[in-house]
C-alpha positions as CSV (number, residue, x, y, z in Angstrom):
1,M,-29.5,-43.1,-17.4
2,H,-33.2,-43.3,-18.0
3,G,-36.6,-43.4,-16.2
4,P,-39.2,-46.1,-16.6
5,D,-41.3,-46.6,-19.7
6,F,-44.8,-45.1,-19.8
7,P,-48.2,-46.3,-21.0
8,R,-49.3,-45.1,-24.4
9,P,-52.8,-43.8,-25.1
10,S,-55.2,-45.5,-27.4
11,P,-55.2,-44.6,-31.1
12,E,-58.8,-43.4,-30.6
13,K,-57.8,-40.7,-28.1
14,I,-54.9,-39.6,-30.3
15,E,-57.2,-39.3,-33.2
16,I,-59.7,-37.1,-31.3
17,L,-56.8,-34.8,-30.0
18,G,-55.5,-34.7,-33.5
19,R,-58.7,-33.0,-34.7
20,A,-58.2,-30.2,-32.1
21,S,-55.9,-27.1,-32.5
22,T,-53.4,-25.9,-30.0
23,A,-55.6,-22.8,-29.6
24,T,-58.5,-25.0,-28.6
25,I,-56.4,-26.9,-26.1
26,T,-55.0,-23.8,-24.5
27,T,-58.5,-22.3,-24.2
28,I,-59.8,-25.5,-22.6
29,F,-57.0,-25.5,-20.0
30,R,-57.4,-21.8,-19.2
31,K,-61.2,-21.8,-18.9
32,R,-61.6,-25.1,-17.1
33,W,-58.6,-25.3,-14.9
34,N,-56.8,-21.9,-15.1
35,I,-53.7,-23.7,-16.4
36,K,-51.7,-21.5,-18.7
37,N,-48.1,-22.8,-18.7
38,I,-48.5,-25.7,-21.1
39,W,-47.6,-23.8,-24.4
40,M,-44.2,-23.9,-26.1
41,P,-43.4,-21.2,-28.7
42,L,-41.9,-23.6,-31.2
43,K,-42.9,-23.6,-34.8
44,P,-42.6,-26.2,-37.6
45,L,-39.1,-26.2,-39.3
46,H,-40.8,-26.1,-42.7
47,S,-44.3,-24.7,-43.4
48,S,-45.2,-28.0,-45.2
49,M,-44.7,-30.0,-42.1
50,K,-48.0,-31.4,-40.7
51,K,-49.5,-31.3,-37.2
52,V,-47.9,-33.6,-34.6
53,V,-49.6,-35.4,-31.8
54,G,-48.5,-38.3,-29.6
55,P,-47.0,-39.2,-26.2
56,A,-43.7,-37.6,-25.2
57,L,-40.4,-39.6,-25.0
58,T,-38.2,-37.0,-23.3
59,I,-34.5,-36.4,-23.6
60,R,-32.5,-34.3,-21.1
61,T,-29.3,-32.7,-22.3
62,V,-26.5,-30.8,-20.4
63,P,-23.9,-28.5,-21.8
64,G,-20.9,-30.2,-23.5
65,R,-17.4,-29.8,-22.0
66,D,-14.2,-30.1,-24.0
67,D,-12.4,-32.4,-21.7
68,L,-15.2,-35.0,-22.0
69,Q,-15.7,-34.8,-25.8
70,P,-13.2,-37.6,-26.4
71,I,-15.5,-40.1,-24.6
72,A,-18.8,-38.7,-26.0
73,Y,-19.0,-41.6,-28.5
74,V,-17.5,-44.4,-26.4
75,P,-19.8,-47.3,-25.6
76,D,-21.6,-47.0,-22.2
77,T,-20.3,-43.4,-21.7
78,L,-22.1,-41.3,-19.1
79,F,-21.9,-38.4,-21.5
80,P,-23.4,-39.5,-24.8
81,G,-22.9,-37.2,-27.8
82,H,-25.9,-38.9,-29.5
83,P,-29.1,-39.9,-27.9
84,E,-29.0,-43.4,-29.4
85,E,-30.2,-45.2,-26.3
86,A,-33.2,-42.9,-26.1
87,I,-34.0,-43.4,-29.8
88,R,-33.9,-47.2,-29.4
89,A,-36.7,-46.7,-26.8
90,V,-39.0,-44.9,-29.2
91,Q,-42.2,-46.8,-30.0
92,P,-44.5,-46.1,-33.0
93,G,-46.4,-42.9,-32.4
94,D,-44.0,-41.4,-29.8
95,V,-43.0,-37.7,-30.1
96,V,-39.3,-37.2,-29.2
97,V,-39.1,-34.1,-27.0
98,L,-35.6,-32.7,-26.4
99,D,-34.5,-30.3,-23.8
100,G,-32.0,-28.3,-25.8
101,R,-31.8,-25.4,-23.3
102,G,-32.9,-23.0,-26.0
103,A,-29.6,-23.2,-27.9
104,T,-29.8,-21.4,-31.3
105,N,-26.1,-21.7,-32.1
106,E,-26.0,-25.4,-32.8
107,G,-28.3,-28.3,-33.8
108,L,-28.2,-31.8,-32.3
109,F,-30.8,-33.5,-34.6
110,G,-29.9,-33.5,-38.2
111,D,-30.5,-35.7,-41.2
112,L,-29.3,-39.0,-39.8
113,L,-30.6,-38.8,-36.2
114,T,-34.0,-37.7,-37.5
115,L,-34.0,-40.6,-39.9
116,R,-33.4,-42.9,-37.0
117,V,-36.4,-41.5,-35.2
118,K,-38.5,-42.0,-38.3
119,I,-37.3,-45.6,-38.7
120,R,-38.4,-46.3,-35.1
121,G,-41.9,-45.1,-35.9
122,G,-41.6,-41.7,-34.2
123,A,-44.5,-39.4,-34.9
124,G,-42.4,-36.2,-34.6
125,L,-39.6,-34.3,-33.0
126,V,-40.0,-31.3,-30.6
127,C,-36.7,-29.7,-29.9
128,D,-35.8,-26.7,-27.7
129,M,-32.8,-25.9,-29.8
130,C,-32.0,-25.7,-33.5
131,V,-31.7,-28.6,-35.9
132,R,-29.2,-28.9,-38.7
133,D,-29.4,-30.3,-42.3
134,A,-32.5,-28.3,-42.8
135,P,-32.6,-28.8,-46.6
136,H,-32.9,-32.6,-46.0
137,M,-35.5,-32.5,-43.2
138,D,-38.6,-31.9,-45.3
139,E,-38.0,-35.1,-47.2
140,K,-38.0,-37.1,-44.0
141,D,-41.8,-36.6,-43.8
142,I,-41.8,-36.3,-40.0
143,P,-43.0,-33.1,-38.2
144,I,-40.2,-31.1,-36.6
145,Y,-40.9,-28.2,-34.2
146,C,-37.8,-26.4,-33.1
147,K,-35.9,-23.1,-32.7
148,G,-34.9,-23.0,-36.3
149,A,-31.9,-24.2,-38.2
150,A,-28.2,-23.9,-37.5
151,S,-25.1,-25.3,-39.3
152,P,-22.9,-26.3,-36.4
153,G,-23.4,-29.8,-34.9
154,G,-24.5,-30.3,-31.3
155,T,-22.0,-30.3,-28.5
156,V,-24.5,-31.2,-25.8
157,F,-24.4,-34.5,-23.8
158,N,-27.7,-36.5,-23.8
159,V,-27.5,-37.8,-20.2
160,D,-31.1,-38.9,-19.5
161,Y,-34.3,-40.0,-21.2
162,N,-37.8,-40.7,-20.0
163,V,-37.4,-38.1,-17.2
164,P,-39.2,-34.8,-16.6
165,I,-37.6,-32.0,-18.6
166,G,-38.1,-28.4,-19.4
167,C,-38.7,-27.6,-23.0
168,A,-39.2,-24.0,-24.3
169,G,-40.5,-23.0,-20.8
170,A,-42.9,-25.8,-20.2
171,L,-42.6,-28.9,-18.1
172,V,-42.8,-32.1,-20.1
173,C,-43.1,-35.5,-18.3
174,P,-42.7,-38.8,-20.1
175,G,-46.0,-39.9,-21.5
176,D,-47.5,-36.4,-21.6
177,I,-49.3,-35.8,-24.9
178,I,-47.7,-33.4,-27.3
179,L,-49.8,-31.5,-29.8
180,G,-48.2,-29.1,-32.3
181,D,-49.5,-27.0,-35.2
182,E,-48.7,-23.7,-36.8
183,D,-49.4,-21.8,-33.6
184,G,-46.9,-23.7,-31.5
185,V,-46.9,-26.8,-29.2
186,V,-49.0,-27.7,-26.2
187,V,-48.4,-30.2,-23.4
188,I,-51.4,-32.3,-22.2
189,P,-50.6,-33.9,-18.8
190,Q,-51.1,-37.6,-19.1
191,A,-53.2,-37.7,-15.9
192,M,-55.7,-35.2,-17.5
193,L,-56.0,-36.9,-20.9
194,D,-59.5,-38.4,-20.5
195,E,-60.9,-35.0,-19.4
196,V,-59.2,-33.2,-22.2
197,V,-60.5,-35.7,-24.8
198,E,-64.1,-35.2,-23.5
199,A,-63.6,-31.5,-23.5
200,C,-62.5,-31.7,-27.2
201,L,-65.6,-33.7,-28.1
202,V,-67.8,-31.1,-26.3
203,H,-66.0,-28.3,-28.1
204,E,-66.6,-30.0,-31.5
205,D,-70.3,-30.3,-30.7
206,R,-70.5,-26.7,-29.6
207,E,-68.9,-25.4,-32.8
208,E,-71.3,-27.6,-34.8
209,F,-74.2,-26.2,-32.9
210,I,-73.1,-22.6,-33.3
211,R,-72.4,-23.1,-37.0
212,Q,-76.0,-24.5,-37.5
213,K,-77.5,-21.5,-35.6
214,L,-75.4,-19.0,-37.7
215,E,-76.6,-20.6,-40.9
216,E,-80.2,-20.2,-39.5
217,G,-79.5,-16.5,-39.2
218,V,-79.0,-16.2,-35.5
219,P,-76.8,-13.2,-34.6
220,L,-73.5,-13.8,-32.7
221,E,-74.6,-11.9,-29.5
222,G,-75.0,-14.5,-26.8
223,L,-74.3,-17.3,-29.2
224,Y,-70.5,-16.9,-29.4
225,P,-69.2,-16.7,-26.8
226,T,-72.1,-18.8,-25.5
227,G,-74.3,-17.0,-22.9
228,P,-76.5,-18.7,-20.4
229,E,-79.6,-18.9,-22.6
230,W,-77.8,-20.4,-25.6
231,E,-75.8,-22.6,-23.3
232,A,-79.0,-24.2,-22.0
233,R,-80.2,-24.7,-25.6
234,F,-76.9,-26.2,-26.5
235,Q,-77.2,-28.7,-23.7
236,E,-80.7,-29.6,-24.8
237,W,-79.4,-30.0,-28.4
238,R,-76.6,-32.3,-27.1
239,A,-79.1,-34.3,-24.9
240,A,-81.3,-34.9,-27.9
241,R,-78.2,-36.5,-29.5
242,G,-77.7,-38.8,-26.5
243,K,-74.9,-36.8,-25.0
244,T,-76.2,-35.7,-21.7
245,Q,-73.5,-37.6,-19.9
246,P,-69.8,-37.3,-20.6
247,T,-68.8,-39.2,-23.7
248,P,-66.7,-42.2,-22.6
249,A,-63.2,-42.0,-23.9
250,K,-62.0,-45.2,-25.7
C-alpha cells in the first residue's frame, strides 16, 4: 500500500537549505511561527557521515508477528519484510525516512538495503530504529541518521510508503524536506518551504552583517541578538544590496 507521489523541490532550494544548520532552522521556526516539534534526536551513524538534505520518502512499519513471517517475502504480500516497493519509488535526491517505532533491539536497514537506496540515487536514510552491518555502512557514502547499530535483523513489516509517519517524535509527511547534521534532524513542512528558504537567505545576510560590524570593533550589545537600532541598520544595509523585498525562491 502506498500514497501518491509528491513534487520535488528545485536543486536551488535544496542548495540553500543545505547551507543552513539544524540549529538555524529550529530557531527560525521557533521565532517566526512558534513551531517547536520539528526536531528529531537522531545522530549520524558514523561521525564521518555528511549532512543530509532532501525531500522525504516515508515508510511506515508495524511490529512483526511470528505467524505472518512465512509470507513476509512472498510476492505481493500485505506484510513485506523488506521495503523493496518503497525503495523502487525513490528518486534521485530523496531521503528515505523510516518509522521504526524507536526499536533499538534490531535493525531493518543493513548493507544490502542501504546499497539499494544508494543505487536509486537516495540522498540519505533517516531511521527511527537501529541499523545493522555498521562496519560496512561508512563505505556506502550515504548519510544515515538512526538510533545506533544492532546485530539482529529487522522483524517489522513495511506496510505503507509515501504516507504520513511518526519518526523520533516528529510528524513527517511525504515531500517534507529533511535536514540532518551533527545536532540532529529537522523536518521542514513542504508547504512552508519557500518561506523557510527566504528566512535562510535573510539569516545568511544577517550573519554577514554582524560579522562585518564585529570586525569593525562594534560590541555585541544590541548587535547580537539584534536590537531595534541595529535591526534598522541591517535592513538599510540589505536595501543597499537590492534586498528590500523578499528574495524570490527559485
